[in-house]
C-alpha positions as CSV (number, residue, x, y, z in Angstrom):
1,M,116.8,1.8,-43.9
2,F,115.3,2.5,-40.6
3,A,112.5,4.3,-42.4
4,K,111.9,1.3,-44.5
5,Y,111.6,-1.0,-41.5
6,S,109.3,1.4,-39.7
7,T,107.0,1.6,-42.7
8,A,106.8,-2.3,-42.9
9,L,106.2,-2.5,-39.1
10,A,103.4,0.0,-39.2
11,G,101.7,-1.8,-42.1
12,G,101.8,-5.1,-40.3
13,A,100.4,-3.6,-37.1
14,L,97.5,-2.1,-39.1
15,L,96.7,-5.4,-40.8
16,A,96.7,-7.1,-37.4
17,V,94.3,-4.5,-36.0
18,V,91.9,-5.0,-38.9
19,S,91.9,-8.8,-38.7
20,V,91.3,-9.1,-35.0
21,P,87.6,-8.1,-35.0
22,A,86.7,-10.5,-37.8
23,F,88.6,-13.4,-36.1
24,A,87.1,-12.6,-32.7
25,A,83.6,-12.6,-34.3
26,D,84.2,-16.1,-35.7
27,I,85.4,-17.4,-32.3
28,F,83.1,-15.7,-29.8
29,E,79.7,-15.4,-31.5
30,P,77.4,-17.7,-29.5
31,Q,75.2,-20.3,-31.2
32,V,71.6,-20.4,-29.9
33,I,69.8,-23.8,-29.7
34,E,66.0,-23.3,-29.4
35,A,64.3,-25.7,-26.9
36,A,61.7,-27.9,-28.5
37,P,58.0,-27.2,-27.5
38,P,56.5,-29.7,-25.1
39,P,54.2,-32.3,-26.6
40,P,50.4,-32.0,-26.0
41,V,49.2,-33.7,-22.9
42,V,46.1,-36.0,-23.2
43,Y,43.9,-36.3,-20.2
44,E,40.4,-37.7,-19.7
45,Q,37.7,-35.6,-18.1
46,P,37.1,-37.1,-14.7
47,V,33.6,-38.6,-14.5
48,A,32.0,-40.5,-11.6
49,E,32.0,-44.3,-12.0
50,S,28.5,-44.7,-10.7
51,G,25.4,-42.8,-9.6
52,G,23.9,-42.5,-13.1
53,W,20.1,-42.5,-13.1
54,Y,18.5,-42.9,-16.6
55,I,15.1,-43.0,-18.2
56,R,14.1,-45.1,-21.3
57,G,11.4,-45.5,-23.9
58,D,11.0,-48.4,-26.3
59,L,8.8,-49.4,-29.2
60,G,8.7,-52.8,-31.0
61,Y,6.9,-55.7,-32.6
62,S,6.0,-59.0,-30.9
63,R,5.1,-62.5,-32.0
64,S,3.4,-64.7,-29.3
65,D,3.4,-68.5,-29.3
66,F,0.2,-70.0,-27.9
67,R,1.2,-72.9,-25.7
68,G,-2.2,-74.6,-25.7
69,G,-5.4,-74.4,-23.7
70,D,-8.2,-76.6,-22.4
71,W,-11.7,-76.3,-20.9
72,V,-14.2,-78.0,-18.8
73,T,-17.5,-79.6,-20.1
74,P,-20.3,-81.1,-17.9
75,G,-19.4,-84.6,-16.8
76,T,-15.7,-84.5,-17.9
77,P,-12.7,-83.9,-15.7
78,A,-10.7,-80.7,-16.0
79,G,-8.1,-80.8,-18.8
80,S,-9.8,-83.5,-20.8
81,N,-10.8,-81.1,-23.6
82,S,-8.0,-79.2,-25.4
83,F,-7.5,-77.0,-28.4
84,T,-6.0,-79.0,-31.3
85,S,-4.5,-75.8,-32.7
86,G,-4.1,-72.2,-31.7
87,K,-2.3,-69.3,-33.3
88,L,-1.7,-65.6,-32.3
89,K,-1.0,-62.8,-34.7
90,G,1.7,-60.3,-34.2
91,A,1.2,-57.0,-32.3
92,W,3.0,-53.8,-31.5
93,T,4.6,-53.3,-28.1
94,G,5.8,-50.2,-26.2
95,G,7.2,-49.4,-22.8
96,V,8.9,-46.9,-20.5
97,G,11.3,-47.4,-17.6
98,V,13.7,-45.8,-15.1
99,G,17.1,-47.3,-14.3
100,Y,20.4,-46.8,-12.5
101,Q,23.9,-47.3,-13.9
102,I,25.7,-49.1,-11.0
103,T,29.1,-49.4,-12.6
104,S,30.4,-49.1,-16.2
105,H,29.4,-52.8,-16.7
106,L,26.3,-53.3,-14.5
107,R,22.9,-51.5,-14.6
108,T,19.4,-52.2,-13.6
109,D,15.9,-50.8,-14.4
110,L,12.2,-51.2,-13.8
111,T,10.0,-51.2,-16.9
112,L,6.3,-51.0,-17.6
113,D,5.3,-52.4,-21.0
114,Y,2.1,-52.7,-23.0
115,L,1.5,-55.5,-25.4
116,G,-1.1,-54.5,-28.0
117,K,-4.0,-56.6,-29.0
118,S,-3.0,-60.0,-30.6
119,N,-5.7,-61.9,-32.5
120,F,-6.3,-65.5,-31.6
121,R,-7.7,-68.3,-33.8
122,G,-7.9,-71.9,-32.6
123,S,-9.8,-75.1,-33.2
124,S,-10.9,-78.3,-31.5
125,R,-12.6,-81.5,-32.3
126,G,-15.4,-83.4,-30.6
127,A,-19.1,-83.9,-30.4
128,C,-21.7,-81.2,-30.9
129,T,-25.5,-81.1,-31.3
130,V,-25.5,-81.5,-35.1
131,A,-23.0,-84.5,-35.2
132,A,-20.9,-86.8,-33.2
133,D,-17.7,-85.6,-34.9
134,C,-17.5,-81.8,-35.1
135,I,-14.7,-79.3,-35.7
136,S,-15.0,-76.0,-33.8
137,T,-13.5,-72.7,-34.7
138,D,-12.6,-70.3,-31.8
139,T,-11.7,-66.7,-32.2
140,S,-10.7,-64.1,-29.6
141,S,-7.8,-61.7,-28.8
142,F,-5.8,-60.7,-25.8
143,S,-3.6,-57.8,-24.6
144,A,-1.3,-57.4,-21.7
145,W,0.5,-55.1,-19.3
146,G,3.9,-56.2,-18.1
147,L,6.0,-55.0,-15.1
148,L,9.6,-56.3,-15.0
149,A,12.6,-55.7,-12.7
150,N,15.7,-56.1,-15.0
151,A,19.5,-56.4,-14.6
152,Y,22.0,-56.0,-17.5
153,V,25.7,-56.6,-18.1
154,D,27.2,-54.1,-20.4
155,I,30.1,-56.1,-22.0
156,G,32.2,-53.1,-23.1
157,T,32.2,-50.1,-25.4
158,W,33.9,-50.0,-28.8
159,H,33.5,-47.1,-31.2
160,G,30.4,-46.0,-29.3
161,I,28.7,-49.5,-29.5
162,T,28.0,-51.4,-26.2
163,P,26.6,-54.9,-26.5
164,Y,24.7,-56.2,-23.5
165,V,22.8,-59.2,-22.1
166,G,20.1,-59.1,-19.4
167,A,17.3,-60.8,-17.5
168,G,14.1,-59.7,-15.8
169,I,11.5,-61.0,-13.5
170,G,8.0,-59.7,-12.7
171,G,4.4,-60.1,-13.7
172,A,1.9,-59.6,-16.6
173,H,-1.7,-58.7,-16.5
174,I,-3.5,-60.6,-19.3
175,K,-6.9,-59.6,-20.6
176,W,-8.8,-61.9,-23.0
177,D,-11.6,-60.6,-25.1
178,T,-14.9,-62.5,-25.7
179,L,-14.3,-65.9,-27.3
180,A,-16.6,-66.9,-30.2
181,N,-17.0,-70.6,-30.7
182,T,-18.7,-72.2,-33.8
183,A,-18.9,-76.0,-34.1
184,C,-19.7,-77.6,-37.4
185,D,-20.1,-81.2,-38.7
186,A,-16.6,-82.5,-39.7
187,T,-18.1,-84.0,-42.9
188,D,-20.5,-81.1,-43.7
189,P,-19.1,-77.6,-42.8
190,T,-22.4,-76.0,-43.6
191,S,-24.1,-77.9,-40.7
192,C,-23.2,-76.0,-37.6
193,D,-24.3,-75.3,-34.1
194,P,-25.3,-71.7,-33.2
195,T,-22.2,-69.6,-32.3
196,E,-21.5,-69.5,-28.6
197,Y,-19.9,-66.5,-26.9
198,H,-17.8,-66.9,-23.8
199,G,-16.8,-63.9,-21.7
200,G,-13.0,-63.3,-21.6
201,K,-11.0,-63.6,-18.4
202,K,-8.3,-61.3,-17.0
203,S,-5.6,-62.1,-14.4
204,W,-2.1,-61.3,-13.2
205,R,0.5,-64.0,-14.0
206,F,4.1,-64.6,-13.3
207,S,6.5,-63.6,-16.1
208,Y,10.2,-63.5,-16.8
209,A,12.4,-62.2,-19.6
210,L,15.8,-62.7,-21.3
211,M,17.4,-59.9,-23.3
212,A,20.3,-59.3,-25.7
213,G,21.2,-56.2,-27.7
214,A,23.4,-53.2,-28.1
215,S,23.4,-49.5,-27.5
216,Y,25.0,-46.8,-29.6
217,C,26.2,-43.4,-28.3
218,L,24.3,-40.5,-29.9
219,T,25.7,-38.0,-27.4
220,D,27.6,-38.3,-24.2
221,K,24.2,-38.7,-22.4
222,L,21.8,-40.2,-25.0
223,K,22.0,-43.7,-26.4
224,L,20.1,-45.6,-29.1
225,D,19.2,-49.1,-27.8
226,A,18.1,-52.0,-30.0
227,G,17.7,-55.6,-29.1
228,Y,15.7,-58.8,-28.7
229,R,13.6,-59.8,-25.7
230,F,12.2,-63.3,-24.9
231,R,9.3,-63.1,-22.4
232,R,7.6,-66.1,-20.8
233,I,4.1,-65.5,-19.4
234,E,2.5,-68.3,-17.4
235,G,-1.0,-69.7,-17.9
236,G,-4.3,-68.6,-16.5
237,G,-8.0,-68.1,-17.1
238,M,-9.0,-67.6,-20.8
239,F,-12.8,-67.7,-21.0
240,G,-15.9,-68.4,-18.9
241,L,-19.2,-70.2,-19.4
242,A,-21.3,-69.4,-22.4
243,A,-24.6,-67.6,-22.0
244,A,-26.6,-70.8,-22.7
245,P,-26.7,-73.3,-19.8
246,G,-24.9,-76.7,-20.0
247,V,-22.3,-75.7,-22.5
248,T,-18.5,-75.6,-22.4
249,G,-16.5,-73.5,-20.0
250,P,-14.6,-72.3,-18.3
251,G,-11.4,-72.4,-20.3
252,Y,-7.7,-71.9,-19.4
253,D,-4.6,-71.1,-21.6
254,K,-1.2,-72.6,-20.8
255,G,0.7,-69.4,-21.3
256,F,2.7,-67.7,-24.0
257,N,6.2,-67.3,-25.3
258,V,6.6,-63.7,-26.5
259,H,9.4,-62.8,-29.0
260,E,10.0,-59.1,-29.3
261,G,12.2,-56.9,-31.4
262,R,12.6,-53.5,-29.7
263,A,14.3,-50.2,-30.3
264,G,14.3,-47.1,-28.1
265,L,16.3,-44.3,-26.4
266,R,18.0,-44.1,-23.0
267,Y,18.9,-40.8,-21.5
268,Q,21.3,-40.8,-18.5
269,F,21.4,-37.9,-16.1
270,G,24.7,-38.5,-14.4
271,G,27.6,-40.9,-13.8
272,R,29.7,-42.6,-16.4
273,T,27.9,-43.5,-19.6
274,G,30.8,-44.9,-21.7
275,C,30.2,-42.2,-24.3
276,E,32.6,-39.6,-22.9
277,K,35.2,-38.4,-25.3
278,E,38.8,-37.8,-24.3
279,Q,39.8,-34.1,-24.2
280,I,43.1,-33.0,-25.6
281,A,44.7,-29.9,-24.0
282,Y,48.0,-28.2,-24.3
283,I,49.7,-27.7,-20.9
284,P,52.7,-25.4,-21.3
285,E,55.8,-26.4,-19.4
286,P,58.4,-24.0,-18.0
287,V,60.6,-22.9,-20.9
288,D,64.3,-23.3,-20.2
289,P,66.6,-20.4,-21.1
290,P,68.4,-20.7,-24.4
291,I,71.5,-22.8,-24.4
292,Y,74.6,-21.2,-25.8
293,K,77.2,-23.3,-27.3
């Protein structure tokens, strides 16, 4: 009987020895929790707020409103003879400039512009040598150089588009070509005086401008600029005396309102342009050791 119990005891001991490793493995095997990777960190490339010099070039089309004109004749006071009509045709315009981006919302520049030749056609009514009531036809053309100091407010930038408003002040050099004047009987257009030719005048005049438009980022330095500019040019000399003695002259125009549609490019050498793109970079953080549970 003792042998019987010994055999049973030995079997139980062997079973216990075999079960212990498996049970210990279930209890003591550590569970590893992997640490989540840190999220990407977004940062903006540091750029100076100011200090940005830029250059610009523009091309456009202009329409000028002739605001009237008058002339002197022997025995009449100045301003008593006026054009009854006057129209100017459209002309191309172009310009260059240099500017400075003071802040992200304020900039200024100095521009030099050329207004191409605009043809003039006017008329007046009065006495001439063939009749007491004559209608005259006057033809000429003018061109201009303009120098303006401008300031702009850049309202803000959305999806690369920056609307702006601005104003400028300066001068314009007007050059009138020779004016041809032909007066004919109002009731008989075939009965006319010989055509008179008056030498054109040129002069510097006061000018100012108002602008509105928008720019678009082509690169982080280059912008496409398109907008409208209204330019007011004050009056001055238009033509002188004709070659024959005792005829009309000199004449004066009352200035122009110039409406311009313009487009061009601006390239900025430094400072903040508003076209900078955010840079995304992965900055690794210290990795904590695995946590065992």
